[in-house]
DRENDO-1510 file (C-alpha; in Angstrom, 1 decimal, always signed):
<recs>
REC; n; res; u; v; w
REC; 1; UNK; -22.3; +41.4; -54.5 .
REC; 2; UNK; -24.1; +38.2; -53.4 .
REC; 3; UNK; -22.3; +35.4; -51.8 .
REC; 4; UNK; -22.8; +31.8; -53.1 .
REC; 5; UNK; -25.0; +31.0; -50.1 .
REC; 6; UNK; -27.3; +33.9; -50.9 .
REC; 7; UNK; -27.6; +32.7; -54.5 .
REC; 8; UNK; -28.8; +29.3; -53.3 .
REC; 9; UNK; -32.2; +30.7; -52.5 .
REC; 10; UNK; -34.0; +27.7; -50.9 .
REC; 11; UNK; -31.4; +25.9; -48.8 .
REC; 12; UNK; -34.0; +24.0; -46.8 .
REC; 13; UNK; -35.5; +22.4; -49.9 .
REC; 14; UNK; -32.1; +21.7; -51.4 .
REC; 15; UNK; -30.9; +20.0; -48.3 .
REC; 16; UNK; -34.2; +18.0; -48.0 .
REC; 17; UNK; -33.8; +16.8; -51.7 .
REC; 18; UNK; -30.2; +15.8; -51.0 .
REC; 19; UNK; -31.4; +13.6; -48.1 .
REC; 20; UNK; -34.2; +12.1; -50.3 .
REC; 21; UNK; -31.7; +11.3; -53.0 .
REC; 22; UNK; -29.4; +9.6; -50.5 .
REC; 23; UNK; -32.4; +7.5; -49.3 .
REC; 24; UNK; -33.1; +6.5; -52.9 .
REC; 25; UNK; -29.5; +5.3; -53.3 .
REC; 26; UNK; -29.5; +3.4; -50.0 .
REC; 27; UNK; -32.8; +1.6; -50.9 .
REC; 28; UNK; -31.2; +0.6; -54.2 .
REC; 29; UNK; -28.1; -0.7; -52.5 .
REC; 30; UNK; -30.0; -2.6; -49.9 .
REC; 31; UNK; -32.3; -4.2; -52.5 .
REC; 32; UNK; -29.3; -5.3; -54.6 .
REC; 33; UNK; -27.6; -6.8; -51.5 .
REC; 34; UNK; -30.7; -8.5; -50.3 .
REC; 35; UNK; -31.6; -10.2; -53.6 .
REC; 36; UNK; -28.1; -11.7; -53.8 .
REC; 37; UNK; -27.4; -10.0; -57.2 .
REC; 38; UNK; -24.9; -7.5; -55.8 .
REC; 39; UNK; -22.9; -6.0; -58.7 .
REC; 40; UNK; -20.6; -3.2; -57.5 .
REC; 41; UNK; -20.4; -1.7; -61.0 .
REC; 42; UNK; -24.3; -1.5; -61.3 .
REC; 43; UNK; -24.6; +0.0; -57.9 .
REC; 44; UNK; -21.9; +2.7; -58.6 .
REC; 45; UNK; -23.5; +3.4; -62.0 .
REC; 46; UNK; -26.9; +3.9; -60.5 .
REC; 47; UNK; -25.7; +6.0; -57.6 .
REC; 48; UNK; -23.6; +8.2; -59.9 .
REC; 49; UNK; -26.4; +8.6; -62.4 .
REC; 50; UNK; -29.1; +10.1; -60.2 .
REC; 51; UNK; -29.9; +13.6; -61.4 .
REC; 52; UNK; -32.2; +16.5; -60.6 .
REC; 53; UNK; -33.7; +18.6; -63.4 .
REC; 54; UNK; -36.3; +21.4; -63.4 .
REC; 55; UNK; -39.6; +20.8; -65.2 .
REC; 56; UNK; -41.8; +23.8; -64.6 .
REC; 57; UNK; -43.0; +24.0; -61.0 .
REC; 58; UNK; -41.5; +20.5; -60.4 .
REC; 59; UNK; -38.1; +19.0; -60.0 .
REC; 60; UNK; -37.6; +15.6; -61.7 .
REC; 61; UNK; -35.4; +13.0; -59.9 .
REC; 62; UNK; -34.1; +10.7; -62.7 .
REC; 63; UNK; -31.2; +8.6; -63.7 .
REC; 64; UNK; -28.8; +8.9; -66.7 .
REC; 65; UNK; -31.2; +6.9; -68.9 .
REC; 66; UNK; -33.9; +9.6; -68.3 .
REC; 67; UNK; -36.1; +7.2; -66.3 .
REC; 68; UNK; -37.9; +9.4; -63.8 .
REC; 69; UNK; -38.1; +8.1; -60.3 .
REC; 70; UNK; -40.3; +10.9; -58.8 .
REC; 71; UNK; -41.1; +14.6; -59.0 .
REC; 72; UNK; -40.9; +17.2; -56.2 .
REC; 73; UNK; -42.9; +20.4; -56.0 .
REC; 74; UNK; -40.7; +23.5; -55.7 .
REC; 75; UNK; -43.6; +25.6; -54.5 .
REC; 76; UNK; -47.2; +25.1; -53.5 .
REC; 77; UNK; -49.3; +23.6; -56.3 .
REC; 78; UNK; -53.0; +23.7; -55.6 .
REC; 79; UNK; -53.6; +22.0; -52.3 .
REC; 80; UNK; -50.1; +20.3; -52.3 .
REC; 81; UNK; -47.3; +21.9; -50.3 .
REC; 82; UNK; -43.8; +22.8; -51.4 .
REC; 83; UNK; -41.7; +19.6; -51.2 .
REC; 84; UNK; -44.5; +17.3; -52.1 .
REC; 85; UNK; -43.3; +14.1; -53.8 .
REC; 86; UNK; -45.2; +12.7; -56.8 .
REC; 87; UNK; -44.6; +9.4; -58.5 .
REC; 88; UNK; -44.1; +9.1; -62.2 .
REC; 89; UNK; -47.3; +8.0; -63.9 .
REC; 90; UNK; -48.1; +7.1; -67.5 .
REC; 91; UNK; -45.3; +8.1; -70.0 .
REC; 92; UNK; -43.2; +9.6; -67.1 .
REC; 93; UNK; -45.8; +12.3; -66.4 .
REC; 94; UNK; -46.2; +13.3; -62.7 .
REC; 95; UNK; -49.1; +11.8; -60.8 .
REC; 96; UNK; -50.2; +15.1; -59.3 .
REC; 97; UNK; -53.4; +13.7; -57.8 .
REC; 98; UNK; -51.6; +11.4; -55.4 .
REC; 99; UNK; -48.6; +12.8; -53.5 .
REC; 100; UNK; -46.5; +10.1; -51.9 .
REC; 101; UNK; -44.8; +12.2; -49.3 .
REC; 102; UNK; -42.9; +15.4; -48.6 .
REC; 103; UNK; -39.2; +15.9; -48.7 .
REC; 104; UNK; -39.2; +18.9; -46.3 .
REC; 105; UNK; -41.0; +17.0; -43.6 .
REC; 106; UNK; -39.0; +13.8; -44.2 .
REC; 107; UNK; -42.3; +12.0; -44.7 .
REC; 108; UNK; -41.5; +9.5; -47.5 .
REC; 109; UNK; -40.6; +5.9; -48.2 .
REC; 110; UNK; -39.4; +4.2; -51.3 .
</recs>
């Protein structure tokens, strides 16, 4: 019988994505604070709405309104390494030609 840890097959990627999501939330909080439009309800709603969903070979990072923030490769795709981050392009499709970082290496900025 497998333990719950064994079932979570890629702990490194999962941990890296968790850190990336925390970074997204912190950037949103900082931008709200710095613009002088701090709204505790809006901040909490945004932070609680961030979701991860699988879309083929990618994971989509989105909010409750289905607005995609970015995509993350769950395995190597062409010349792009596992963990590569892609921005959302036209109509929410991933911009696979231009990775904007990698969650595993921690090489990203929002």
